[in-house]
N, C-alpha and C positions, 0 to 999 in steps of 0.2 A: 504494500500500500504506500502511495506517495502522499506526503504531508505538505500542505501549502501554508504559507504565512498569511495572516489575516490581511485582506484587502477589501475594504468596505464596498467599493463599487463592484468589483468582480463577484464578491459573495452575494451581493444583492441581485445581480443578474442571474447567477446560478439558481438562487432561491426562486426567482420569478420563472425561470425556464422549467424548473421542476414542477411548479404549480401549474403551469400551462400544459405540461405533458400529462399530468394527472387528469386535467379537465378534458383532454383530447383522447383519453384512454378508450380503447376498443377491445374489450375482453375476448370477443369472438375472433378477431384478427390475431390477437396474441396467442390464442390456443391453436389457430391454424399454423402460425409460425413455429410453435413448439412441435406440432404434429409433423411438420415438414423436416424437423431435425435441426433447426437453427439453435445454436448453443449460445445463450446469454444468461448472465447471472440474474438479470431482471429485465422484463420488457412490458410495455404498455400497449402494444399493438397500434401505435400512432402511424398513420399512413405517411409515405414519403412526401406526398403533396403537402400535407399539413406541416411536416417538419421543414420543408423548403420555405413555406410561408412564414413559419415561426423564425427561421434563421434570418429572414429579411428585416426583422424588427430590431436586430442588433448590429453594431459595427463589428467587422472582423477583428479578432483579437486572439493572439496566440496564448495569452494568459487565460482567457476565458475558455478557449478550445482545450487547453491542457487540463483544466479543472473538469470540464465536461467529460473528456476522455476517461479520466481516472475515476469518475463516478461508476463507470462500467455498466451503465444501463444501455440497452440497445439504442434507445432514442438519443441519449446524450452523446454516445459515440458517433452516431451518424451526424448529429448537429456539429460535433467537433470537426468533422471533415468539411463541413460547409462553412464554418465560421473561422477556420484558421486563415491567417494571412500567409498564403502559400509561399510566396517568394522570400518571406522572412523566417519561415519555419526551418529550424536547423535539422541537419541529418541526425544529430545526437538525440533530439527530441523524437524524431520519427522512429529511431531505433528503439526508444522506450515504448512507443506505441505498438510496435510490431507484434508483441505477444498477445495483444488484444484482438488480432485479426484471426478469428477462429472459425469463420464460416464463409460461405460464398457471398451472402448479402454484404457483410462488412468488407470483404475484399473488393467487391465491385463498387461499393460506395467510396471507399478509400481511393480507388483508381480514378473513378469518374469525377468526383468532387475535388480531389486534392492532388494526388501524386501525378495523375495524367495531365495536369495543367501547370505543374511547377517546373519552371525552367531550371537547368543546372542540376538535374536529379540523377545523372548517370551513375554516380558512385553509390548512392543508396539503392538504386535499382539493381545494380550488379550484386550488391551485398544481399539484397532480399531474394534474388534468384537462387542463391545458395542457402537460403534460410532452412533450418530443419522443419519448420512448420509449413505444411502444404499450402495453407491459404495465404500465407505471406508470399510464397512464390506465385500463387494465383494472382494476387494483387499486383505484383511486379510486372507480370506478363500483360495484364490488362492495362496497366499504366503505360507501358512502352507503346502499346497500340494507340491509346488516347493521346499520347505525346505527339504523334504524327499529325493528328487533327488540330490539337489546341496549342501546341508549342512550335512545331516545325520539324525539320528533318535532322536535328542535331544528333539524334541517336542512330541515323542511317548507317554510318560506318560500323557501329557496334553491332547492329542487327546483322549486317552482312558477314561480319566475322564470327557470329555466334549462331548461325542457322543450324548447324549440326547439334549444338547444345540444346536449342529449342526443340529440335526433332527428338532428341533423347528424352526430354521432359514429357513427351506424349506417352511414354511407357506407363505413366501414372494417368489413368483414365480421366480423372477429374481435371487434369491440366490440358486436355485436348482443346476444350473450348477457348481458354485464354491464349493458348499458343496460336490457334486459328485466328482469333481476333487480332492478335499482334501482327501476324503476317498479312491478313487482309488489309489492315489499316496502313501498314508499311508499303504494301504494293499499290494501294490506292493513291497514296500521296508522294511516292518516290518512284519515278519511272525506271530509274537505274536498278532498283531492287527487283523489279517485276520478273525478269527472266529467271533469276535464281529461285525466287519464291514459287514461280510456276513449276519449275523442275521438281521441287519438293512436293508440291500439291499433286502433280501427276503421279508421283510415286505412291502417294497415299490413296489415290483413286484406284490404283492397281493392287492395293493391299487386301488381305483377307479380313481385316478388321473393319466392321461396318461403320464404326464411329469415325475412324480415320478416313474411310471412303467418303462419308458425308462431309467431313471437314475439308477434304481436298476439293470436292465439287464446289463447296461454298467459296473457297478461296479462288478457284479458277473463274467462277462466275463474277466475283468481285473484280478480278484483274481485267477480265474482258470488258466489264462496264466502265472501267477507268481509262481504257484506251481512247 
């Protein structure tokens, strides 16, 4: 558990957010999330749409985001990814947050809201791709893909050098989707990467693995549309 020094303004905001989350609670949705296997210490079933609207009531703040993350509720952690000041959030703080990425939802929210939009993230992404926790690797792969859309092609050389590494990651079935997403986005936004990515995708289409076949077909469709 992380302890924070008293800050009247931040503590007031956290209290207000917790109150709003309780008001927005949806027990039926929370049960559905539990039944789907999502792992959270506590959740209130608040929709992502409501969380997005709630986040817009506050100024981005890494101090607030860190407090929300360490509350360890589903909703406060998702809000943390929305309220962090991305380009000022340190790799060290992200490293602290990594152990809290324990399911697909949190991995995807981390990637789409935060790490996929944060410039200069190559080092933390490289570290996370080697992380022992599967969903941290999932978040890293999704983030690399979103980087091509939201940040630019700064990771293109790294992707080119690590295509075989990403292919090996597909040996874990749960990572096929994020690897596919990463390659689709890279191929869509970087024409120089398309031939190499197409080569891998064609190999997957010829695989006996139905999941890889489908991923390969999706990638090739995406590359053709980008031409």
